[in-house]
PyMOL Python script that loads the backbone (N, CA, C, O; Angstrom):
from pymol import cmd

cmd.read_pdbstr("""\
ATOM      1  N   UNK A   1      31.380  15.195 -27.276  1.00  0.00           N
ATOM      2  CA  UNK A   1      31.835  14.232 -26.296  1.00  0.00           C
ATOM      3  C   UNK A   1      33.086  14.807 -25.615  1.00  0.00           C
ATOM      4  O   UNK A   1      33.993  15.292 -26.291  1.00  0.00           O
ATOM      5  N   UNK A   2      33.128  14.751 -24.295  1.00  0.00           N
ATOM      6  CA  UNK A   2      34.307  15.278 -23.591  1.00  0.00           C
ATOM      7  C   UNK A   2      35.314  14.168 -23.307  1.00  0.00           C
ATOM      8  O   UNK A   2      35.051  12.995 -23.571  1.00  0.00           O
ATOM      9  N   UNK A   3      36.454  14.550 -22.774  1.00  0.00           N
ATOM     10  CA  UNK A   3      37.545  13.594 -22.541  1.00  0.00           C
ATOM     11  C   UNK A   3      37.140  12.516 -21.532  1.00  0.00           C
ATOM     12  O   UNK A   3      37.550  11.362 -21.657  1.00  0.00           O
ATOM     13  N   UNK A   4      36.336  12.891 -20.532  1.00  0.00           N
ATOM     14  CA  UNK A   4      35.874  11.923 -19.541  1.00  0.00           C
ATOM     15  C   UNK A   4      35.034  10.830 -20.177  1.00  0.00           C
ATOM     16  O   UNK A   4      35.170   9.656 -19.835  1.00  0.00           O
ATOM     17  N   UNK A   5      34.163  11.219 -21.108  1.00  0.00           N
ATOM     18  CA  UNK A   5      33.337  10.239 -21.812  1.00  0.00           C
ATOM     19  C   UNK A   5      34.198   9.306 -22.663  1.00  0.00           C
ATOM     20  O   UNK A   5      33.961   8.099 -22.711  1.00  0.00           O
ATOM     21  N   UNK A   6      35.196   9.877 -23.331  1.00  0.00           N
ATOM     22  CA  UNK A   6      36.061   9.057 -24.182  1.00  0.00           C
ATOM     23  C   UNK A   6      36.869   8.067 -23.347  1.00  0.00           C
ATOM     24  O   UNK A   6      37.043   6.918 -23.752  1.00  0.00           O
ATOM     25  N   UNK A   7      37.359   8.495 -22.195  1.00  0.00           N
ATOM     26  CA  UNK A   7      38.110   7.593 -21.322  1.00  0.00           C
ATOM     27  C   UNK A   7      37.209   6.483 -20.792  1.00  0.00           C
ATOM     28  O   UNK A   7      37.619   5.325 -20.704  1.00  0.00           O
ATOM     29  N   UNK A   8      35.975   6.850 -20.441  1.00  0.00           N
ATOM     30  CA  UNK A   8      35.024   5.850 -19.955  1.00  0.00           C
ATOM     31  C   UNK A   8      34.739   4.808 -21.026  1.00  0.00           C
ATOM     32  O   UNK A   8      34.718   3.610 -20.746  1.00  0.00           O
ATOM     33  N   UNK A   9      34.520   5.268 -22.256  1.00  0.00           N
ATOM     34  CA  UNK A   9      34.246   4.351 -23.363  1.00  0.00           C
ATOM     35  C   UNK A   9      35.440   3.432 -23.603  1.00  0.00           C
ATOM     36  O   UNK A   9      35.269   2.231 -23.812  1.00  0.00           O
ATOM     37  N   UNK A  10      36.646   3.991 -23.575  1.00  0.00           N
ATOM     38  CA  UNK A  10      37.844   3.177 -23.786  1.00  0.00           C
ATOM     39  C   UNK A  10      37.998   2.127 -22.679  1.00  0.00           C
ATOM     40  O   UNK A  10      38.317   0.971 -22.958  1.00  0.00           O
ATOM     41  N   UNK A  11      37.773   2.531 -21.430  1.00  0.00           N
ATOM     42  CA  UNK A  11      37.868   1.575 -20.321  1.00  0.00           C
ATOM     43  C   UNK A  11      36.835   0.465 -20.448  1.00  0.00           C
ATOM     44  O   UNK A  11      37.131  -0.697 -20.170  1.00  0.00           O
ATOM     45  N   UNK A  12      35.628   0.817 -20.867  1.00  0.00           N
ATOM     46  CA  UNK A  12      34.581  -0.190 -21.045  1.00  0.00           C
ATOM     47  C   UNK A  12      34.924  -1.146 -22.183  1.00  0.00           C
ATOM     48  O   UNK A  12      34.697  -2.351 -22.073  1.00  0.00           O
ATOM     49  N   UNK A  13      35.466  -0.619 -23.265  1.00  0.00           N
ATOM     50  CA  UNK A  13      35.879  -1.479 -24.374  1.00  0.00           C
ATOM     51  C   UNK A  13      36.980  -2.440 -23.930  1.00  0.00           C
ATOM     52  O   UNK A  13      36.952  -3.618 -24.285  1.00  0.00           O
ATOM     53  N   UNK A  14      37.939  -1.951 -23.164  1.00  0.00           N
ATOM     54  CA  UNK A  14      39.022  -2.808 -22.674  1.00  0.00           C
ATOM     55  C   UNK A  14      38.490  -3.863 -21.714  1.00  0.00           C
ATOM     56  O   UNK A  14      38.975  -4.995 -21.710  1.00  0.00           O
ATOM     57  N   UNK A  15      37.507  -3.509 -20.906  1.00  0.00           N
ATOM     58  CA  UNK A  15      36.928  -4.460 -19.962  1.00  0.00           C
ATOM     59  C   UNK A  15      36.136  -5.532 -20.690  1.00  0.00           C
ATOM     60  O   UNK A  15      36.244  -6.713 -20.360  1.00  0.00           O
ATOM     61  N   UNK A  16      35.349  -5.138 -21.667  1.00  0.00           N
ATOM     62  CA  UNK A  16      34.495  -6.070 -22.405  1.00  0.00           C
ATOM     63  C   UNK A  16      35.328  -6.950 -23.330  1.00  0.00           C
ATOM     64  O   UNK A  16      35.075  -8.151 -23.431  1.00  0.00           O
ATOM     65  N   UNK A  17      36.305  -6.377 -23.998  1.00  0.00           N
ATOM     66  CA  UNK A  17      37.155  -7.110 -24.942  1.00  0.00           C
ATOM     67  C   UNK A  17      38.521  -7.387 -24.316  1.00  0.00           C
ATOM     68  O   UNK A  17      39.562  -7.119 -24.916  1.00  0.00           O
ATOM     69  N   UNK A  18      38.495  -7.914 -23.136  1.00  0.00           N
ATOM     70  CA  UNK A  18      39.744  -8.142 -22.403  1.00  0.00           C
ATOM     71  C   UNK A  18      40.617  -9.165 -23.119  1.00  0.00           C
ATOM     72  O   UNK A  18      40.132 -10.131 -23.707  1.00  0.00           O
ATOM     73  N   UNK A  19      41.879  -8.925 -23.050  1.00  0.00           N
ATOM     74  CA  UNK A  19      42.845  -9.855 -23.624  1.00  0.00           C
ATOM     75  C   UNK A  19      43.266 -10.880 -22.582  1.00  0.00           C
ATOM     76  O   UNK A  19      42.767 -10.888 -21.457  1.00  0.00           O
ATOM     77  N   UNK A  20      44.175 -11.726 -22.970  1.00  0.00           N
ATOM     78  CA  UNK A  20      44.701 -12.750 -22.072  1.00  0.00           C
ATOM     79  C   UNK A  20      45.679 -12.088 -21.105  1.00  0.00           C
ATOM     80  O   UNK A  20      46.527 -11.294 -21.511  1.00  0.00           O
ATOM     81  N   UNK A  21      45.551 -12.419 -19.842  1.00  0.00           N
ATOM     82  CA  UNK A  21      46.451 -11.872 -18.830  1.00  0.00           C
ATOM     83  C   UNK A  21      47.134 -13.014 -18.095  1.00  0.00           C
ATOM     84  O   UNK A  21      46.512 -14.036 -17.809  1.00  0.00           O
ATOM     85  N   UNK A  22      48.383 -12.842 -17.798  1.00  0.00           N
ATOM     86  CA  UNK A  22      49.148 -13.842 -17.064  1.00  0.00           C
ATOM     87  C   UNK A  22      49.138 -13.452 -15.593  1.00  0.00           C
ATOM     88  O   UNK A  22      49.349 -12.289 -15.246  1.00  0.00           O
ATOM     89  N   UNK A  23      48.892 -14.434 -14.734  1.00  0.00           N
ATOM     90  CA  UNK A  23      48.815 -14.180 -13.305  1.00  0.00           C
ATOM     91  C   UNK A  23      50.173 -14.008 -12.657  1.00  0.00           C
ATOM     92  O   UNK A  23      51.200 -14.397 -13.215  1.00  0.00           O
ATOM     93  N   UNK A  24      50.165 -13.414 -11.460  1.00  0.00           N
ATOM     94  CA  UNK A  24      51.407 -13.168 -10.736  1.00  0.00           C
ATOM     95  C   UNK A  24      52.124 -14.463 -10.372  1.00  0.00           C
ATOM     96  O   UNK A  24      53.352 -14.530 -10.432  1.00  0.00           O
ATOM     97  N   UNK A  25      51.369 -15.490  -9.995  1.00  0.00           N
ATOM     98  CA  UNK A  25      51.995 -16.754  -9.614  1.00  0.00           C
ATOM     99  C   UNK A  25      52.730 -17.368 -10.798  1.00  0.00           C
ATOM    100  O   UNK A  25      53.841 -17.875 -10.644  1.00  0.00           O
ATOM    101  N   UNK A  26      52.123 -17.327 -11.968  1.00  0.00           N
ATOM    102  CA  UNK A  26      52.754 -17.855 -13.166  1.00  0.00           C
ATOM    103  C   UNK A  26      54.036 -17.101 -13.489  1.00  0.00           C
ATOM    104  O   UNK A  26      55.043 -17.707 -13.856  1.00  0.00           O
ATOM    105  N   UNK A  27      54.000 -15.794 -13.352  1.00  0.00           N
ATOM    106  CA  UNK A  27      55.189 -14.973 -13.617  1.00  0.00           C
ATOM    107  C   UNK A  27      56.297 -15.312 -12.630  1.00  0.00           C
ATOM    108  O   UNK A  27      57.461 -15.416 -13.017  1.00  0.00           O
ATOM    109  N   UNK A  28      55.944 -15.486 -11.352  1.00  0.00           N
ATOM    110  CA  UNK A  28      56.947 -15.819 -10.337  1.00  0.00           C
ATOM    111  C   UNK A  28      57.584 -17.176 -10.615  1.00  0.00           C
ATOM    112  O   UNK A  28      58.794 -17.334 -10.450  1.00  0.00           O
ATOM    113  N   UNK A  29      56.786 -18.158 -11.034  1.00  0.00           N
ATOM    114  CA  UNK A  29      57.332 -19.479 -11.341  1.00  0.00           C
ATOM    115  C   UNK A  29      58.266 -19.398 -12.537  1.00  0.00           C
ATOM    116  O   UNK A  29      59.330 -20.017 -12.541  1.00  0.00           O
ATOM    117  N   UNK A  30      57.871 -18.636 -13.553  1.00  0.00           N
ATOM    118  CA  UNK A  30      58.732 -18.503 -14.731  1.00  0.00           C
ATOM    119  C   UNK A  30      60.062 -17.829 -14.391  1.00  0.00           C
ATOM    120  O   UNK A  30      61.109 -18.237 -14.893  1.00  0.00           O
ATOM    121  N   UNK A  31      60.023 -16.802 -13.542  1.00  0.00           N
ATOM    122  CA  UNK A  31      61.259 -16.132 -13.132  1.00  0.00           C
ATOM    123  C   UNK A  31      62.149 -17.085 -12.343  1.00  0.00           C
ATOM    124  O   UNK A  31      63.360 -17.133 -12.555  1.00  0.00           O
ATOM    125  N   UNK A  32      61.545 -17.841 -11.434  1.00  0.00           N
ATOM    126  CA  UNK A  32      62.298 -18.823 -10.643  1.00  0.00           C
ATOM    127  C   UNK A  32      62.906 -19.888 -11.546  1.00  0.00           C
ATOM    128  O   UNK A  32      64.057 -20.286 -11.367  1.00  0.00           O
ATOM    129  N   UNK A  33      62.115 -20.347 -12.525  1.00  0.00           N
ATOM    130  CA  UNK A  33      62.586 -21.379 -13.434  1.00  0.00           C
ATOM    131  C   UNK A  33      63.759 -20.861 -14.269  1.00  0.00           C
ATOM    132  O   UNK A  33      64.735 -21.581 -14.480  1.00  0.00           O
ATOM    133  N   UNK A  34      63.670 -19.625 -14.741  1.00  0.00           N
ATOM    134  CA  UNK A  34      64.768 -19.080 -15.535  1.00  0.00           C
ATOM    135  C   UNK A  34      66.027 -18.953 -14.690  1.00  0.00           C
ATOM    136  O   UNK A  34      67.112 -19.319 -15.143  1.00  0.00           O
ATOM    137  N   UNK A  35      65.900 -18.438 -13.466  1.00  0.00           N
ATOM    138  CA  UNK A  35      67.055 -18.312 -12.585  1.00  0.00           C
ATOM    139  C   UNK A  35      67.667 -19.686 -12.319  1.00  0.00           C
ATOM    140  O   UNK A  35      68.887 -19.841 -12.354  1.00  0.00           O
ATOM    141  N   UNK A  36      66.832 -20.669 -12.055  1.00  0.00           N
ATOM    142  CA  UNK A  36      67.307 -22.031 -11.820  1.00  0.00           C
ATOM    143  C   UNK A  36      68.011 -22.566 -13.065  1.00  0.00           C
ATOM    144  O   UNK A  36      69.069 -23.188 -12.968  1.00  0.00           O
ATOM    145  N   UNK A  37      67.419 -22.322 -14.236  1.00  0.00           N
ATOM    146  CA  UNK A  37      68.011 -22.786 -15.496  1.00  0.00           C
ATOM    147  C   UNK A  37      69.362 -22.153 -15.772  1.00  0.00           C
ATOM    148  O   UNK A  37      70.276 -22.822 -16.253  1.00  0.00           O
ATOM    149  N   UNK A  38      69.494 -20.869 -15.472  1.00  0.00           N
ATOM    150  CA  UNK A  38      70.770 -20.171 -15.659  1.00  0.00           C
ATOM    151  C   UNK A  38      71.812 -20.744 -14.707  1.00  0.00           C
ATOM    152  O   UNK A  38      72.945 -21.015 -15.106  1.00  0.00           O
ATOM    153  N   UNK A  39      71.426 -20.927 -13.448  1.00  0.00           N
ATOM    154  CA  UNK A  39      72.355 -21.446 -12.442  1.00  0.00           C
ATOM    155  C   UNK A  39      72.827 -22.865 -12.772  1.00  0.00           C
ATOM    156  O   UNK A  39      73.937 -23.252 -12.405  1.00  0.00           O
ATOM    157  N   UNK A  40      71.991 -23.633 -13.458  1.00  0.00           N
ATOM    158  CA  UNK A  40      72.330 -25.022 -13.797  1.00  0.00           C
ATOM    159  C   UNK A  40      72.832 -25.181 -15.226  1.00  0.00           C
ATOM    160  O   UNK A  40      72.939 -26.301 -15.725  1.00  0.00           O
ATOM    161  N   UNK A  41      73.141 -24.068 -15.888  1.00  0.00           N
ATOM    162  CA  UNK A  41      73.716 -24.099 -17.227  1.00  0.00           C
ATOM    163  C   UNK A  41      72.761 -24.605 -18.306  1.00  0.00           C
ATOM    164  O   UNK A  41      73.205 -25.062 -19.359  1.00  0.00           O
ATOM    165  N   UNK A  42      71.472 -24.529 -18.056  1.00  0.00           N
ATOM    166  CA  UNK A  42      70.490 -25.026 -19.023  1.00  0.00           C
ATOM    167  C   UNK A  42      69.933 -23.905 -19.905  1.00  0.00           C
ATOM    168  O   UNK A  42      69.542 -24.147 -21.047  1.00  0.00           O
ATOM    169  N   UNK A  43      69.898 -22.689 -19.379  1.00  0.00           N
ATOM    170  CA  UNK A  43      69.263 -21.573 -20.077  1.00  0.00           C
ATOM    171  C   UNK A  43      70.312 -20.859 -20.897  1.00  0.00           C
ATOM    172  O   UNK A  43      71.342 -20.518 -20.315  1.00  0.00           O
ATOM    173  N   UNK A  44      70.174 -20.605 -22.124  1.00  0.00           N
ATOM    174  CA  UNK A  44      69.130 -20.955 -23.073  1.00  0.00           C
ATOM    175  C   UNK A  44      69.531 -22.122 -23.964  1.00  0.00           C
ATOM    176  O   UNK A  44      69.048 -22.237 -25.091  1.00  0.00           O
ATOM    177  N   UNK A  45      70.400 -22.980 -23.473  1.00  0.00           N
ATOM    178  CA  UNK A  45      70.975 -24.033 -24.310  1.00  0.00           C
ATOM    179  C   UNK A  45      70.054 -25.210 -24.586  1.00  0.00           C
ATOM    180  O   UNK A  45      70.193 -25.856 -25.625  1.00  0.00           O
ATOM    181  N   UNK A  46      69.120 -25.512 -23.692  1.00  0.00           N
ATOM    182  CA  UNK A  46      68.231 -26.658 -23.877  1.00  0.00           C
ATOM    183  C   UNK A  46      66.856 -26.217 -24.358  1.00  0.00           C
ATOM    184  O   UNK A  46      66.507 -25.038 -24.303  1.00  0.00           O
ATOM    185  N   UNK A  47      66.089 -27.188 -24.828  1.00  0.00           N
ATOM    186  CA  UNK A  47      64.718 -26.905 -25.243  1.00  0.00           C
ATOM    187  C   UNK A  47      63.905 -26.453 -24.032  1.00  0.00           C
ATOM    188  O   UNK A  47      64.124 -26.929 -22.918  1.00  0.00           O
ATOM    189  N   UNK A  48      62.980 -25.547 -24.251  1.00  0.00           N
ATOM    190  CA  UNK A  48      62.185 -24.977 -23.161  1.00  0.00           C
ATOM    191  C   UNK A  48      61.441 -26.060 -22.389  1.00  0.00           C
ATOM    192  O   UNK A  48      61.393 -26.015 -21.160  1.00  0.00           O
ATOM    193  N   UNK A  49      60.855 -27.041 -23.095  1.00  0.00           N
ATOM    194  CA  UNK A  49      60.090 -28.095 -22.408  1.00  0.00           C
ATOM    195  C   UNK A  49      60.989 -28.889 -21.468  1.00  0.00           C
ATOM    196  O   UNK A  49      60.543 -29.331 -20.409  1.00  0.00           O
ATOM    197  N   UNK A  50      62.267 -29.076 -21.852  1.00  0.00           N
ATOM    198  CA  UNK A  50      63.212 -29.816 -21.015  1.00  0.00           C
ATOM    199  C   UNK A  50      63.539 -29.036 -19.744  1.00  0.00           C
ATOM    200  O   UNK A  50      63.645 -29.616 -18.663  1.00  0.00           O
ATOM    201  N   UNK A  51      63.698 -27.725 -19.879  1.00  0.00           N
ATOM    202  CA  UNK A  51      63.952 -26.881 -18.709  1.00  0.00           C
ATOM    203  C   UNK A  51      62.745 -26.911 -17.784  1.00  0.00           C
ATOM    204  O   UNK A  51      62.900 -27.019 -16.567  1.00  0.00           O
ATOM    205  N   UNK A  52      61.541 -26.817 -18.348  1.00  0.00           N
ATOM    206  CA  UNK A  52      60.311 -26.858 -17.542  1.00  0.00           C
ATOM    207  C   UNK A  52      60.239 -28.181 -16.791  1.00  0.00           C
ATOM    208  O   UNK A  52      59.967 -28.198 -15.591  1.00  0.00           O
ATOM    209  N   UNK A  53      60.479 -29.278 -17.481  1.00  0.00           N
ATOM    210  CA  UNK A  53      60.385 -30.597 -16.858  1.00  0.00           C
ATOM    211  C   UNK A  53      61.437 -30.782 -15.768  1.00  0.00           C
ATOM    212  O   UNK A  53      61.115 -31.209 -14.659  1.00  0.00           O
ATOM    213  N   UNK A  54      62.684 -30.464 -16.077  1.00  0.00           N
ATOM    214  CA  UNK A  54      63.754 -30.636 -15.092  1.00  0.00           C
ATOM    215  C   UNK A  54      63.551 -29.728 -13.881  1.00  0.00           C
ATOM    216  O   UNK A  54      63.865 -30.117 -12.756  1.00  0.00           O
ATOM    217  N   UNK A  55      63.035 -28.536 -14.102  1.00  0.00           N
ATOM    218  CA  UNK A  55      62.737 -27.620 -12.995  1.00  0.00           C
ATOM    219  C   UNK A  55      61.651 -28.214 -12.100  1.00  0.00           C
ATOM    220  O   UNK A  55      61.750 -28.151 -10.875  1.00  0.00           O
ATOM    221  N   UNK A  56      60.633 -28.780 -12.702  1.00  0.00           N
ATOM    222  CA  UNK A  56      59.554 -29.403 -11.929  1.00  0.00           C
ATOM    223  C   UNK A  56      60.074 -30.581 -11.117  1.00  0.00           C
ATOM    224  O   UNK A  56      59.694 -30.750  -9.958  1.00  0.00           O
ATOM    225  N   UNK A  57      60.928 -31.384 -11.706  1.00  0.00           N
ATOM    226  CA  UNK A  57      61.514 -32.525 -10.993  1.00  0.00           C
ATOM    227  C   UNK A  57      62.362 -32.022  -9.826  1.00  0.00           C
ATOM    228  O   UNK A  57      62.273 -32.552  -8.719  1.00  0.00           O
ATOM    229  N   UNK A  58      63.180 -31.004 -10.071  1.00  0.00           N
ATOM    230  CA  UNK A  58      64.050 -30.468  -9.024  1.00  0.00           C
ATOM    231  C   UNK A  58      63.259 -29.880  -7.868  1.00  0.00           C
ATOM    232  O   UNK A  58      63.714 -29.908  -6.725  1.00  0.00           O
ATOM    233  N   UNK A  59      62.085 -29.352  -8.155  1.00  0.00           N
ATOM    234  CA  UNK A  59      61.241 -28.756  -7.113  1.00  0.00           C
ATOM    235  C   UNK A  59      60.310 -29.778  -6.460  1.00  0.00           C
ATOM    236  O   UNK A  59      59.617 -29.461  -5.493  1.00  0.00           O
ATOM    237  N   UNK A  60      60.297 -31.002  -6.988  1.00  0.00           N
ATOM    238  CA  UNK A  60      59.429 -32.033  -6.423  1.00  0.00           C
ATOM    239  C   UNK A  60      57.972 -31.880  -6.834  1.00  0.00           C
ATOM    240  O   UNK A  60      57.070 -32.286  -6.101  1.00  0.00           O
ATOM    241  N   UNK A  61      57.744 -31.301  -7.991  1.00  0.00           N
ATOM    242  CA  UNK A  61      56.375 -31.037  -8.448  1.00  0.00           C
ATOM    243  C   UNK A  61      55.816 -32.131  -9.337  1.00  0.00           C
ATOM    244  O   UNK A  61      54.709 -31.987  -9.854  1.00  0.00           O
ATOM    245  N   UNK A  62      56.541 -33.214  -9.530  1.00  0.00           N
ATOM    246  CA  UNK A  62      56.042 -34.289 -10.390  1.00  0.00           C
ATOM    247  C   UNK A  62      55.356 -35.350  -9.536  1.00  0.00           C
ATOM    248  O   UNK A  62      55.623 -35.469  -8.340  1.00  0.00           O
ATOM    249  N   UNK A  63      54.477 -36.112 -10.158  1.00  0.00           N
ATOM    250  CA  UNK A  63      53.732 -37.151  -9.451  1.00  0.00           C
ATOM    251  C   UNK A  63      53.773 -38.431 -10.265  1.00  0.00           C
ATOM    252  O   UNK A  63      53.779 -38.400 -11.496  1.00  0.00           O
ATOM    253  N   UNK A  64      53.802 -39.557  -9.564  1.00  0.00           N
ATOM    254  CA  UNK A  64      53.790 -40.839 -10.254  1.00  0.00           C
ATOM    255  C   UNK A  64      52.383 -41.155 -10.738  1.00  0.00           C
ATOM    256  O   UNK A  64      51.398 -40.655 -10.194  1.00  0.00           O
ATOM    257  N   UNK A  65      52.301 -41.992 -11.769  1.00  0.00           N
ATOM    258  CA  UNK A  65      51.014 -42.445 -12.261  1.00  0.00           C
ATOM    259  C   UNK A  65      50.402 -41.573 -13.344  1.00  0.00           C
ATOM    260  O   UNK A  65      49.272 -41.817 -13.769  1.00  0.00           O
ATOM    261  N   UNK A  66      51.129 -40.567 -13.794  1.00  0.00           N
ATOM    262  CA  UNK A  66      50.594 -39.725 -14.858  1.00  0.00           C
ATOM    263  C   UNK A  66      50.736 -40.453 -16.188  1.00  0.00           C
ATOM    264  O   UNK A  66      51.638 -41.275 -16.354  1.00  0.00           O
ATOM    265  N   UNK A  67      49.863 -40.161 -17.124  1.00  0.00           N
ATOM    266  CA  UNK A  67      49.877 -40.824 -18.425  1.00  0.00           C
ATOM    267  C   UNK A  67      50.753 -40.094 -19.429  1.00  0.00           C
ATOM    268  O   UNK A  67      51.038 -40.637 -20.497  1.00  0.00           O
ATOM    269  N   UNK A  68      51.181 -38.904 -19.124  1.00  0.00           N
ATOM    270  CA  UNK A  68      51.944 -38.097 -20.069  1.00  0.00           C
ATOM    271  C   UNK A  68      51.082 -37.078 -20.779  1.00  0.00           C
ATOM    272  O   UNK A  68      51.595 -36.214 -21.491  1.00  0.00           O
ATOM    273  N   UNK A  69      49.780 -37.169 -20.592  1.00  0.00           N
ATOM    274  CA  UNK A  69      48.868 -36.225 -21.233  1.00  0.00           C
ATOM    275  C   UNK A  69      48.617 -35.000 -20.335  1.00  0.00           C
ATOM    276  O   UNK A  69      47.989 -34.035 -20.770  1.00  0.00           O
ATOM    277  N   UNK A  70      49.101 -35.038 -19.102  1.00  0.00           N
ATOM    278  CA  UNK A  70      48.884 -33.937 -18.200  1.00  0.00           C
ATOM    279  C   UNK A  70      49.817 -32.773 -18.533  1.00  0.00           C
ATOM    280  O   UNK A  70      50.848 -32.957 -19.180  1.00  0.00           O
ATOM    281  N   UNK A  71      49.451 -31.602 -18.095  1.00  0.00           N
ATOM    282  CA  UNK A  71      50.286 -30.417 -18.298  1.00  0.00           C
ATOM    283  C   UNK A  71      51.310 -30.376 -17.171  1.00  0.00           C
ATOM    284  O   UNK A  71      50.969 -30.552 -16.002  1.00  0.00           O
ATOM    285  N   UNK A  72      52.557 -30.143 -17.533  1.00  0.00           N
ATOM    286  CA  UNK A  72      53.615 -30.064 -16.524  1.00  0.00           C
ATOM    287  C   UNK A  72      53.524 -28.786 -15.770  1.00  0.00           C
ATOM    288  O   UNK A  72      54.333 -28.538 -14.876  1.00  0.00           O
TER     289      UNK A  72
END
""", "prot")
cmd.dss("prot")
cmd.show_as("cartoon", "prot")
cmd.util.cbc("prot")
cmd.orient("prot")
């Protein structure tokens, strides 16, 4: 087996057994949230869920009528 075959097999294994990947939009929101949390003196002093919630409120991303079972 040559190196090209081994690389092909490895790429196919990675494609078939793909792991979890985080999207660019999610990464951008997390970076924005951390910067916002640092600027507001919340990072890393408060619980993560509290920072997520307060960031969503500050950005206007919350909606009335939710039961609390929804993902923030």
